[in-house]
DRENVOMAR-934360 format. One line per 2 residues: number of its first residue (from 1); for each residue x, y, z of N, C-alpha, C. Coordinates in Angstrom, 1 decimal. Layout:
NUM = X Y Z X Y Z X Y Z  ...
# end
This chain:
1 = 3.7 -70.4 -5.6 4.1 -69.7 -6.8 5.6 -69.3 -6.7  6.3 -69.5 -7.7 7.7 -69.2 -7.7 7.9 -67.7 -8.0
3 = 8.7 -67.1 -7.2 9.0 -65.6 -7.4 9.8 -65.4 -8.7  9.4 -64.3 -9.4 10.1 -63.9 -10.6 11.4 -63.1 -10.2
5 = 12.5 -63.5 -10.7 13.7 -62.8 -10.4 13.9 -61.8 -11.5  13.9 -60.5 -11.1 14.1 -59.4 -12.0 15.6 -59.2 -12.2
7 = 16.1 -59.9 -13.2 17.5 -60.0 -13.5 18.0 -58.9 -14.4  18.5 -57.8 -13.8 19.0 -56.7 -14.6 20.2 -57.0 -15.4
9 = 21.0 -57.9 -14.9 22.2 -58.3 -15.6 21.9 -58.9 -16.9  20.9 -59.8 -16.9 20.5 -60.5 -18.1 19.8 -59.5 -19.1
11 = 18.9 -58.7 -18.6 18.2 -57.7 -19.5 19.2 -56.7 -20.1  20.2 -56.3 -19.3 21.2 -55.4 -19.8 22.0 -56.0 -21.0
13 = 22.3 -57.3 -20.9 23.0 -58.0 -22.0 22.1 -58.0 -23.3  20.9 -58.3 -23.1 19.9 -58.3 -24.2 19.9 -56.9 -24.8
15 = 19.8 -55.9 -24.0 19.7 -54.5 -24.4 20.9 -54.1 -25.2  22.1 -54.5 -24.7 23.3 -54.1 -25.3 23.4 -54.6 -26.8
17 = 22.8 -55.7 -27.1 22.9 -56.2 -28.4 22.0 -55.3 -29.3  20.9 -54.9 -28.8 20.1 -53.9 -29.6 20.8 -52.6 -29.8
19 = 21.4 -52.1 -28.7 22.1 -50.8 -28.8 23.3 -50.9 -29.8  24.0 -52.0 -29.8 25.1 -52.2 -30.7 24.6 -52.0 -32.2
21 = 23.5 -52.5 -32.5 23.0 -52.4 -33.9 22.6 -51.0 -34.1  22.0 -50.3 -33.2 21.6 -48.9 -33.3 22.8 -48.0 -33.5
23 = 23.9 -48.4 -32.8 25.2 -47.6 -33.0 25.7 -47.8 -34.4  25.6 -49.1 -34.9 26.1 -49.4 -36.3 25.2 -48.6 -37.3
25 = 23.9 -48.5 -37.1 23.0 -47.8 -38.0 23.4 -46.3 -38.0  23.7 -45.8 -36.8 24.0 -44.4 -36.8 25.4 -44.1 -37.4
27 = 26.3 -45.0 -37.2 27.7 -44.9 -37.8 27.6 -44.8 -39.3  26.7 -45.6 -39.9 26.5 -45.6 -41.3 25.9 -44.3 -41.9
29 = 25.4 -43.5 -41.0 24.9 -42.2 -41.3 25.8 -41.1 -41.0  27.0 -41.5 -40.5 28.1 -40.5 -40.2 27.9 -40.0 -38.8
31 = 27.2 -40.6 -37.9 27.0 -40.2 -36.5 27.6 -41.2 -35.6  28.4 -40.7 -34.7 29.1 -41.6 -33.7 28.5 -41.2 -32.3
33 = 27.6 -41.9 -31.7 27.1 -41.6 -30.4 28.2 -41.4 -29.4  28.2 -40.3 -28.7 29.4 -39.9 -27.9 28.9 -39.5 -26.5
35 = 29.4 -40.1 -25.5 29.1 -39.7 -24.1 30.4 -39.0 -23.5  30.2 -37.8 -22.9 31.3 -37.1 -22.2 31.1 -37.3 -20.7
37 = 32.1 -37.9 -20.1 32.1 -38.1 -18.6 33.0 -37.0 -17.9  32.5 -36.4 -16.9 33.3 -35.4 -16.1 33.5 -36.0 -14.7
39 = 34.7 -36.1 -14.4 35.1 -36.6 -13.0 35.9 -35.5 -12.4  35.5 -35.0 -11.2 36.2 -34.0 -10.5 36.7 -34.6 -9.2
41 = 38.0 -34.5 -9.1 38.6 -35.1 -7.9 39.1 -36.5 -8.0  39.4 -37.1 -6.9 40.1 -38.4 -6.9 39.3 -39.5 -6.1
43 = 38.0 -39.4 -6.0 37.2 -40.3 -5.2 37.3 -41.7 -5.9  37.8 -42.7 -5.2 38.0 -44.0 -5.8 36.7 -44.7 -6.4
45 = 35.6 -44.5 -5.6 34.4 -45.1 -6.1 33.9 -44.4 -7.3  34.0 -43.1 -7.4 33.6 -42.4 -8.6 34.5 -42.8 -9.8
47 = 35.8 -42.9 -9.6 36.7 -43.4 -10.6 36.2 -44.7 -11.2  35.8 -45.6 -10.3 35.4 -47.0 -10.7 34.1 -46.9 -11.5
49 = 33.2 -46.1 -11.1 31.9 -45.9 -11.8 32.1 -45.3 -13.2  32.9 -44.3 -13.3 33.1 -43.7 -14.6 33.8 -44.7 -15.5
51 = 34.8 -45.5 -15.0 35.4 -46.5 -15.8 34.5 -47.5 -16.3  33.5 -47.9 -15.5 32.5 -48.9 -15.9 31.7 -48.3 -17.0
53 = 31.3 -47.1 -16.9 30.5 -46.4 -17.9 31.2 -46.3 -19.3  32.5 -46.0 -19.2 33.3 -45.8 -20.4 33.5 -47.2 -21.0
55 = 33.7 -48.2 -20.2 33.9 -49.6 -20.7 32.7 -50.1 -21.5  31.5 -49.7 -20.9 30.2 -50.1 -21.6 30.1 -49.4 -22.9
57 = 30.5 -48.1 -23.0 30.5 -47.4 -24.2 31.3 -48.1 -25.3  32.5 -48.5 -24.9 33.4 -49.2 -25.8 32.8 -50.5 -26.2
59 = 32.2 -51.2 -25.3 31.6 -52.5 -25.6 30.5 -52.5 -26.7  29.8 -51.4 -26.7 28.7 -51.2 -27.7 29.1 -50.4 -28.9
61 = 30.4 -50.0 -29.0 30.9 -49.3 -30.1 30.7 -47.8 -30.1  30.3 -47.2 -28.9 30.2 -45.8 -28.8 31.5 -45.1 -28.5
63 = 31.5 -43.8 -28.7 32.7 -43.0 -28.2 32.4 -42.5 -26.8  33.5 -42.3 -26.1 33.4 -41.6 -24.8 34.6 -40.7 -24.7
65 = 34.3 -39.5 -24.1 35.3 -38.5 -23.8 35.5 -38.4 -22.3  36.7 -38.7 -21.8 36.9 -38.6 -20.4 37.5 -37.3 -20.0
67 = 36.8 -36.5 -19.2 37.3 -35.2 -18.7 37.6 -35.4 -17.2  38.8 -35.3 -16.8 39.2 -35.4 -15.4 39.7 -34.0 -14.9
69 = 39.1 -33.5 -13.9 39.4 -32.2 -13.3 40.0 -32.4 -11.9  40.9 -31.5 -11.5 41.5 -31.6 -10.2 40.5 -31.4 -9.0
71 = 40.9 -31.8 -7.8 40.1 -31.7 -6.6 39.8 -30.2 -6.3  40.7 -29.3 -6.8 40.6 -27.9 -6.5 39.7 -27.1 -7.5
73 = 39.1 -27.8 -8.4 38.3 -27.2 -9.4 37.2 -26.3 -8.8  36.9 -25.1 -9.3 35.9 -24.3 -8.8 34.6 -24.5 -9.6
75 = 33.5 -23.9 -9.0 32.2 -24.0 -9.7 32.3 -23.4 -11.1  32.9 -22.2 -11.2 33.0 -21.5 -12.4 33.8 -22.3 -13.5
77 = 34.9 -23.0 -13.0 35.7 -23.8 -14.0 34.9 -25.0 -14.5  34.1 -25.6 -13.6 33.3 -26.7 -14.0 32.2 -26.3 -14.9
79 = 31.6 -25.1 -14.6 30.5 -24.6 -15.5 31.1 -24.3 -16.9  32.3 -23.8 -17.0 32.9 -23.5 -18.3 33.1 -24.8 -19.1
81 = 33.5 -25.9 -18.4 33.7 -27.2 -19.0 32.4 -27.7 -19.6  31.3 -27.6 -18.8 30.0 -28.0 -19.2 29.5 -27.2 -20.4
83 = 29.7 -25.9 -20.4 29.3 -25.0 -21.5 30.0 -25.5 -22.8  31.2 -25.8 -22.8 31.9 -26.2 -24.0 31.3 -27.5 -24.5
85 = 31.0 -28.4 -23.6 30.4 -29.7 -24.1 29.0 -29.5 -24.6  28.2 -28.6 -24.0 26.9 -28.2 -24.5 27.0 -27.8 -25.9
87 = 28.0 -27.0 -26.2 28.2 -26.4 -27.6 28.8 -27.3 -28.6  29.3 -28.4 -28.1 30.0 -29.4 -29.0 29.0 -30.3 -29.7
89 = 28.7 -30.2 -30.9 27.7 -31.0 -31.6 28.0 -32.5 -31.7  29.3 -32.8 -31.5 29.7 -34.2 -31.6 29.4 -34.9 -30.3
91 = 29.1 -34.2 -29.2 28.8 -34.8 -27.9 27.2 -34.9 -27.8  26.8 -36.1 -27.5 25.3 -36.4 -27.4 24.8 -36.5 -26.0
93 = 25.7 -36.8 -25.1 25.3 -36.9 -23.7 26.4 -36.5 -22.8  26.0 -35.9 -21.6 27.0 -35.4 -20.6 26.7 -36.0 -19.3
95 = 27.7 -36.6 -18.7 27.6 -37.2 -17.4 28.5 -36.5 -16.4  28.0 -35.8 -15.4 28.8 -35.2 -14.3 28.7 -36.2 -13.1
97 = 29.8 -36.9 -12.8 29.8 -37.9 -11.8 29.6 -37.3 -10.4  28.7 -37.8 -9.7 28.4 -37.4 -8.3 29.1 -38.3 -7.3
99 = 29.7 -37.8 -6.2 29.6 -36.4 -5.8 30.8 -35.6 -6.3  30.7 -34.3 -6.3 31.8 -33.4 -6.6 32.3 -32.9 -5.3
101 = 33.6 -32.3 -5.3 34.1 -31.7 -4.1 33.2 -30.7 -3.5  33.3 -30.5 -2.2 32.3 -29.7 -1.4 32.3 -28.2 -1.8
103 = 33.4 -27.7 -2.4 33.4 -26.3 -2.8 32.6 -26.0 -4.0  32.2 -27.0 -4.7 31.4 -26.8 -6.0 29.9 -26.9 -5.7
105 = 29.2 -26.0 -6.3 27.7 -26.0 -6.3 27.3 -27.0 -7.3  27.0 -28.2 -6.7 26.7 -29.4 -7.6 25.4 -29.1 -8.3
107 = 24.4 -28.7 -7.6 23.1 -28.5 -8.3 23.2 -27.5 -9.4  23.9 -26.4 -9.2 24.1 -25.4 -10.3 24.7 -26.0 -11.5
109 = 25.7 -26.8 -11.3 26.4 -27.5 -12.4 25.6 -28.5 -13.1  24.8 -29.3 -12.3 23.9 -30.2 -12.9 22.9 -29.5 -13.8
111 = 22.4 -28.4 -13.4 21.4 -27.7 -14.1 21.9 -26.9 -15.3  23.3 -26.8 -15.4 23.9 -26.2 -16.5 24.0 -27.1 -17.7
113 = 23.8 -28.4 -17.5 23.8 -29.4 -18.6 22.6 -29.2 -19.5  22.8 -29.1 -20.8 21.7 -28.9 -21.7 20.7 -30.0 -21.6
115 = 19.4 -29.6 -21.6 18.3 -30.6 -21.5 18.4 -31.7 -22.6  18.9 -31.3 -23.7 19.1 -32.3 -24.8 20.2 -33.3 -24.6
117 = 21.1 -33.0 -23.7 22.3 -33.8 -23.4 22.2 -34.4 -22.0  21.1 -34.2 -21.3 21.0 -34.6 -19.9 20.6 -36.1 -19.9
119 = 21.5 -36.9 -20.4 21.1 -38.4 -20.5 21.2 -39.1 -19.2  21.7 -38.4 -18.1 21.7 -39.0 -16.8 20.5 -38.6 -16.0
121 = 19.7 -37.7 -16.5 18.4 -37.3 -15.9 18.7 -36.6 -14.6  19.6 -35.6 -14.5 19.9 -34.9 -13.3 19.4 -33.5 -13.1
123 = 18.9 -32.9 -14.2 18.6 -31.5 -14.2 17.2 -31.3 -13.6  16.9 -30.2 -13.0 15.6 -29.9 -12.4 14.6 -29.8 -13.6
125 = 15.0 -29.2 -14.7 14.1 -29.2 -15.9 13.7 -30.6 -16.3  14.7 -31.4 -16.4 14.4 -32.8 -16.8 13.4 -33.5 -15.9
127 = 13.7 -33.3 -14.6 12.8 -33.9 -13.6 11.4 -33.4 -13.7  11.3 -32.0 -13.9 10.0 -31.4 -14.0 9.2 -31.9 -15.2
129 = 9.9 -32.0 -16.4 9.3 -32.5 -17.6 8.9 -33.9 -17.5  9.7 -34.7 -16.9 9.4 -36.1 -16.7 8.1 -36.3 -15.8
131 = 8.1 -35.5 -14.7 7.0 -35.6 -13.8 5.7 -35.2 -14.4  5.8 -34.2 -15.4 4.6 -33.7 -16.0 4.2 -34.5 -17.3
133 = 5.0 -35.5 -17.6 4.7 -36.4 -18.7 5.2 -35.8 -20.0  6.1 -34.8 -19.9 6.7 -34.2 -21.1 8.0 -35.0 -21.4
135 = 8.4 -35.1 -22.7 9.5 -35.9 -23.1 10.8 -35.4 -22.4  11.5 -36.3 -21.7 12.7 -36.0 -21.0 13.4 -37.4 -20.7
137 = 14.7 -37.3 -20.5 15.5 -38.5 -20.1 15.3 -38.6 -18.6  14.7 -39.7 -18.1 14.5 -39.9 -16.7 15.9 -40.2 -16.0
139 = 16.0 -40.0 -14.7 17.1 -40.4 -14.0 17.4 -41.9 -14.2  18.6 -42.3 -14.4 18.9 -43.6 -15.0 18.5 -44.8 -14.1
141 = 18.7 -44.7 -12.8 18.3 -45.8 -11.9 16.8 -46.1 -11.9  16.0 -45.1 -11.6 14.6 -45.3 -11.7 14.1 -45.7 -13.1
143 = 14.6 -45.0 -14.1 14.2 -45.4 -15.5 14.6 -46.8 -15.8  15.8 -47.3 -15.3 16.2 -48.7 -15.5 15.2 -49.6 -14.8
145 = 14.8 -49.2 -13.6 13.8 -50.1 -12.8 12.5 -50.2 -13.6  12.0 -49.1 -14.1 10.8 -49.2 -14.9 11.0 -50.1 -16.1
147 = 12.1 -50.0 -16.8 12.4 -50.9 -17.9 12.3 -52.3 -17.5  12.9 -52.6 -16.3 13.0 -54.0 -15.8 11.6 -54.5 -15.5
149 = 10.7 -53.7 -14.9 9.4 -54.0 -14.6 8.6 -54.3 -15.9  8.7 -53.4 -16.8 8.0 -53.6 -18.1 8.4 -54.8 -18.9
151 = 9.7 -55.1 -18.8 10.2 -56.3 -19.5 9.6 -57.5 -19.0  9.2 -57.6 -17.8 8.6 -58.8 -17.2 7.1 -58.7 -17.2
153 = 6.6 -57.7 -17.9 5.1 -57.5 -18.0 4.4 -57.4 -16.7  5.0 -56.7 -15.8 4.4 -56.5 -14.5 3.5 -55.2 -14.5
155 = 2.2 -55.4 -14.2 1.3 -54.3 -14.3 1.3 -53.5 -13.0  1.7 -52.2 -13.1 1.8 -51.3 -12.0 0.5 -50.6 -11.6
157 = -0.3 -50.4 -12.6 -1.5 -49.6 -12.5 -2.3 -50.1 -11.3  -2.7 -49.2 -10.4 -3.6 -49.5 -9.3 -2.9 -50.1 -8.1
159 = -1.6 -50.4 -8.2 -0.9 -50.9 -7.1 -0.6 -49.9 -6.0  -0.5 -50.3 -4.8 -0.1 -49.5 -3.6 1.4 -49.6 -3.6
161 = 2.1 -48.5 -4.1 3.6 -48.5 -4.1 4.2 -47.7 -3.0  5.2 -48.2 -2.4 5.9 -47.4 -1.4 7.4 -47.3 -1.8
163 = 7.8 -46.0 -1.9 9.2 -45.7 -2.2 9.9 -45.3 -1.0  10.9 -46.0 -0.5 11.6 -45.6 0.7 12.9 -44.9 0.3
165 = 12.9 -43.6 0.3 14.1 -42.8 -0.2 13.6 -41.6 -0.9  14.3 -40.4 -0.8 13.8 -39.2 -1.4 14.9 -38.4 -2.1
167 = 15.9 -39.1 -2.6 17.0 -38.4 -3.3 16.5 -37.8 -4.6  17.1 -36.7 -5.1 16.7 -36.1 -6.3 16.9 -36.9 -7.6
169 = 17.8 -37.9 -7.5 18.0 -38.7 -8.7 17.6 -40.2 -8.6  16.9 -40.5 -7.4 16.4 -41.9 -7.3 15.0 -41.9 -6.6
171 = 14.9 -41.6 -5.4 13.6 -41.7 -4.7 12.5 -40.8 -5.3  12.8 -39.6 -5.5 11.8 -38.6 -6.0 11.4 -39.0 -7.5
173 = 12.3 -39.1 -8.4 11.9 -39.5 -9.7 11.3 -40.9 -9.8  11.7 -41.8 -9.0 11.1 -43.1 -8.9 9.6 -43.0 -8.6
175 = 9.3 -42.2 -7.6 7.9 -42.0 -7.2 7.1 -41.4 -8.3  7.6 -40.4 -9.0 6.9 -39.8 -10.1 6.7 -40.7 -11.3
177 = 7.7 -41.6 -11.6 7.5 -42.5 -12.7 6.4 -43.6 -12.4  6.4 -44.0 -11.1 5.3 -44.9 -10.7 4.0 -44.3 -10.8
179 = 3.9 -43.0 -10.3 2.7 -42.3 -10.4 2.2 -42.1 -11.8  3.1 -41.9 -12.7 2.8 -41.7 -14.1 2.3 -43.0 -14.8
181 = 2.6 -44.1 -14.1 2.1 -45.5 -14.5 0.8 -45.8 -13.8  0.2 -44.9 -13.1 -1.1 -45.0 -12.4 -1.0 -45.9 -11.1
183 = 0.2 -46.0 -10.5 0.3 -46.6 -9.2 -0.1 -45.5 -8.2  -0.5 -45.9 -7.0 -0.8 -45.0 -5.9 0.5 -45.0 -5.0
185 = 1.1 -43.9 -4.9 2.5 -43.8 -4.4 2.6 -43.1 -3.0  3.3 -43.8 -2.1 3.7 -43.2 -0.8 5.2 -43.1 -0.8
187 = 5.7 -41.9 -0.5 7.1 -41.6 -0.4 7.5 -41.6 1.1  8.4 -42.5 1.5 8.9 -42.6 2.8 10.4 -42.3 2.9
189 = 11.0 -42.3 4.1 12.4 -42.1 4.2 12.8 -42.6 5.6  14.1 -42.4 5.9 14.6 -43.0 7.2 14.0 -42.4 8.4
191 = 13.3 -41.3 8.4 12.7 -40.7 9.5 11.2 -40.9 9.5  10.7 -41.7 8.6 9.2 -41.9 8.6 8.8 -42.7 9.8
193 = 7.7 -42.3 10.5 7.2 -43.0 11.6 6.4 -44.2 11.2  6.5 -45.3 12.0 5.8 -46.5 11.7 6.0 -47.0 10.2
195 = 7.2 -46.9 9.8 7.5 -47.4 8.4 7.1 -48.8 8.2  7.3 -49.7 9.2 7.0 -51.1 9.1 5.5 -51.3 8.7
197 = 4.7 -50.5 9.3 3.2 -50.7 9.1 2.8 -50.2 7.7  3.6 -49.1 7.2 3.3 -48.6 5.8 3.7 -49.7 4.8
199 = 4.9 -50.3 5.0 5.4 -51.3 4.1 4.5 -52.6 4.1  4.0 -52.9 5.2 3.2 -54.1 5.3 1.9 -54.0 4.4
201 = 1.5 -52.8 4.0 0.4 -52.7 3.1 0.8 -52.4 1.7  2.1 -52.5 1.4 2.6 -52.2 0.0 2.5 -53.4 -0.9
203 = 2.0 -53.1 -2.1 2.0 -54.1 -3.2 3.4 -54.1 -3.9  4.0 -53.0 -3.9 5.3 -52.8 -4.6 6.2 -51.9 -3.6
205 = 7.4 -52.4 -3.4 8.3 -51.6 -2.5 9.6 -51.3 -3.3  10.1 -50.1 -3.2 11.4 -49.7 -3.7 12.2 -49.3 -2.6
207 = 13.3 -50.0 -2.3 14.3 -49.6 -1.3 15.3 -48.7 -1.9  15.3 -47.4 -1.5 16.3 -46.4 -2.1 16.7 -45.5 -1.0
209 = 17.0 -46.0 0.2 17.2 -45.1 1.3 18.7 -45.0 1.7  19.5 -45.9 1.1 21.0 -45.9 1.3 21.5 -46.4 2.6
211 = 20.7 -47.3 3.2 21.1 -47.9 4.5 21.0 -49.4 4.4  22.1 -50.1 4.7 22.1 -51.6 4.5 21.0 -52.3 5.3
213 = 20.2 -53.1 4.6 19.2 -53.9 5.1 18.2 -53.1 6.1  18.0 -51.9 5.7 17.1 -51.0 6.5 15.7 -51.6 6.5
215 = 15.2 -52.1 5.4 13.8 -52.6 5.3 13.9 -54.1 5.6  13.1 -54.6 6.6 13.2 -55.9 7.1 12.3 -56.9 6.3
217 = 12.7 -58.1 6.1 11.9 -59.1 5.4 10.5 -59.2 5.9  10.4 -59.3 7.3 9.1 -59.6 7.9 8.2 -58.4 7.8
219 = 8.6 -57.3 7.3 7.7 -56.2 7.0 6.9 -56.4 5.7  7.4 -57.2 4.9 6.9 -57.3 3.5 5.8 -58.3 3.4
221 = 4.7 -57.9 2.8 3.5 -58.8 2.7 3.7 -59.8 1.6  3.0 -60.9 1.7 3.0 -62.0 0.7 2.7 -61.5 -0.7
223 = 3.5 -61.9 -1.6 3.3 -61.6 -3.1 3.6 -60.1 -3.4  4.2 -59.4 -2.6 4.6 -58.0 -3.0 5.8 -58.1 -4.0
225 = 5.9 -57.0 -4.8 7.0 -56.8 -5.7 8.1 -56.0 -5.0  9.3 -56.6 -5.0 10.3 -56.0 -4.1 11.5 -55.5 -5.0
227 = 11.7 -54.2 -5.0 12.8 -53.6 -5.8 13.9 -53.0 -4.9  15.1 -53.6 -4.9 16.1 -53.1 -4.0 17.1 -52.3 -4.9
229 = 17.1 -51.0 -4.7 18.0 -50.1 -5.5 19.3 -49.8 -4.8  19.5 -50.4 -3.6 20.7 -50.1 -2.9 21.8 -51.1 -3.1
231 = 23.1 -50.7 -2.9 24.2 -51.6 -2.9 25.3 -51.0 -1.9  25.8 -51.9 -1.1 26.7 -51.5 -0.1 27.9 -52.5 0.0
233 = 29.0 -52.0 0.6 30.2 -52.8 0.6 30.0 -54.2 1.2  29.0 -54.4 2.0 28.7 -55.7 2.6 28.0 -56.6 1.5
235 = 27.9 -56.1 0.3 27.3 -56.9 -0.8 25.8 -57.2 -0.5  25.2 -56.2 0.0 23.8 -56.3 0.3 23.1 -55.0 -0.2
237 = 21.8 -54.9 -0.2 21.1 -53.7 -0.6 20.4 -53.0 0.6  19.4 -52.3 0.3 18.6 -51.6 1.4 17.6 -52.4 2.0
239 = 17.3 -53.6 1.4 16.3 -54.5 1.9 16.9 -55.8 2.3  16.5 -56.3 3.4 16.9 -57.7 3.9 16.2 -58.7 3.0
241 = 17.0 -59.3 2.1 16.4 -60.2 1.1 16.5 -61.7 1.5  16.8 -61.9 2.7 16.8 -63.3 3.2 15.4 -64.0 3.0
243 = 15.4 -65.1 2.3 14.2 -65.8 2.1 13.1 -65.0 1.3  13.5 -64.0 0.6 12.6 -63.1 -0.1 11.8 -63.9 -1.2
245 = 12.5 -64.9 -1.7 11.9 -65.7 -2.8 10.6 -66.5 -2.3  10.5 -66.6 -1.0 9.3 -67.3 -0.4 8.2 -66.3 -0.1
247 = 8.5 -65.0 -0.2 7.5 -64.0 0.2 7.1 -63.2 -1.1  8.0 -62.7 -1.8 7.7 -61.8 -2.9 7.2 -62.5 -4.1
249 = 6.4 -61.8 -5.0 6.0 -62.4 -6.3 7.1 -62.1 -7.3  7.8 -61.1 -7.1 9.0 -60.7 -8.0 9.9 -59.9 -7.2
251 = 11.2 -60.0 -7.4 12.2 -59.2 -6.7 13.5 -59.1 -7.5  14.3 -58.0 -7.2 15.6 -57.8 -7.8 16.6 -58.4 -6.9
253 = 17.5 -59.2 -7.4 18.7 -59.7 -6.6 19.7 -58.6 -6.4  20.5 -58.7 -5.3 21.6 -57.8 -5.1 22.8 -58.6 -4.8
255 = 23.9 -58.5 -5.7 23.9 -57.6 -6.9 23.2 -58.3 -8.1  23.2 -57.6 -9.2 22.7 -58.1 -10.5 21.3 -57.8 -10.8
257 = 20.7 -57.0 -10.0 19.3 -56.6 -10.3 19.2 -55.2 -10.9  19.2 -54.2 -10.0 19.0 -52.8 -10.5 20.3 -52.2 -11.1
259 = 21.4 -52.5 -10.5 22.7 -51.9 -10.9 23.0 -51.9 -12.3  23.0 -53.1 -13.0 23.3 -53.2 -14.4 22.4 -52.3 -15.3
261 = 21.1 -52.1 -14.8 20.2 -51.4 -15.6 20.5 -49.9 -15.6  21.2 -49.4 -14.6 21.5 -48.0 -14.4 22.4 -47.6 -15.6
263 = 23.5 -48.3 -15.7 24.5 -48.0 -16.7 23.9 -48.2 -18.1  23.2 -49.3 -18.3 22.6 -49.6 -19.6 21.6 -48.5 -20.0
265 = 20.9 -48.0 -19.1 19.9 -46.9 -19.4 20.7 -45.6 -19.8  21.8 -45.3 -19.1 22.6 -44.2 -19.5 23.1 -44.3 -20.9
267 = 23.6 -45.5 -21.3 24.0 -45.7 -22.7 22.9 -45.6 -23.7  21.8 -46.2 -23.3 20.6 -46.2 -24.2 20.1 -44.7 -24.4
269 = 20.1 -43.9 -23.4 19.7 -42.5 -23.5 20.7 -41.8 -24.4  22.0 -42.1 -24.4 22.9 -41.4 -25.2 22.7 -41.8 -26.7
271 = 22.4 -43.0 -26.9 22.1 -43.4 -28.3 20.8 -42.7 -28.8  19.8 -42.7 -27.9 18.6 -42.0 -28.3 18.8 -40.5 -28.6
273 = 19.7 -39.9 -27.8 20.0 -38.5 -28.1 20.7 -38.3 -29.4  21.6 -39.3 -29.8 22.2 -39.2 -31.1 21.2 -39.4 -32.2
275 = 20.2 -40.2 -31.9 19.2 -40.5 -33.0 18.3 -39.4 -33.3  17.7 -38.8 -32.2 16.7 -37.8 -32.5 16.4 -36.8 -31.3
277 = 17.3 -36.6 -30.4 17.1 -35.7 -29.4 16.3 -36.3 -28.2  15.6 -35.5 -27.5 14.9 -35.9 -26.3 13.7 -36.9 -26.7
279 = 13.7 -38.1 -26.1 12.7 -39.0 -26.3 12.2 -39.6 -25.0  11.1 -40.3 -25.0 10.6 -40.9 -23.8 11.6 -41.9 -23.2
# end
């Protein structure tokens, strides 16, 4: 059996065409979907990520507002910026780029974002609502992964899923989303004992640990679904994908798998916010 390539780059292109039409429809009603991006400091990677998100907005006809704050910004100053955006009816989504400088209470600032504008899915309230099956914008990377799985008509119900990673915007929400789809979920991390044996029993594996090639190919059982949410300067992910097409039933390539879906989902959420507020 030939492994299915879960091509996020291709799906994001298809999705963009649909988003463009939705933006046109909103514009005809006098609504211009708008994403505000907040970048604090001068981290080169963060600058690149924000630029990519703004470029995507432009490509689909959306507006974006770039707010750049100095490295010395305080928590109170950042909270004031978020407050103003929350109160601005022309702004439909707010993105606070991670990470922020160490003097800032990042979690406090994330949670200051209005639930209606939390299109990046970073607030505790949004996570709680999503976990409980209440309408909320899910964190963009795991939400993008779910979209990719559903696009390929992969049935998650009943599968033994292993998520390797526990970050608040990837590993933890990923596990909850899979659980909500009736998978049986095990959450692991870099300190999990006998991780190889746990993965050997997994029908679906999500690598979200942030360590290059941390999960070895020979740990993965035949016909497993392999989702690699990592990306590193070595142009590899968290899973060793060598010969994965001979093992997995479906897998995400790196690059071109999960990454494009993250930004696409952010843009989609912003359009949904412009259309009718919080949606699934």
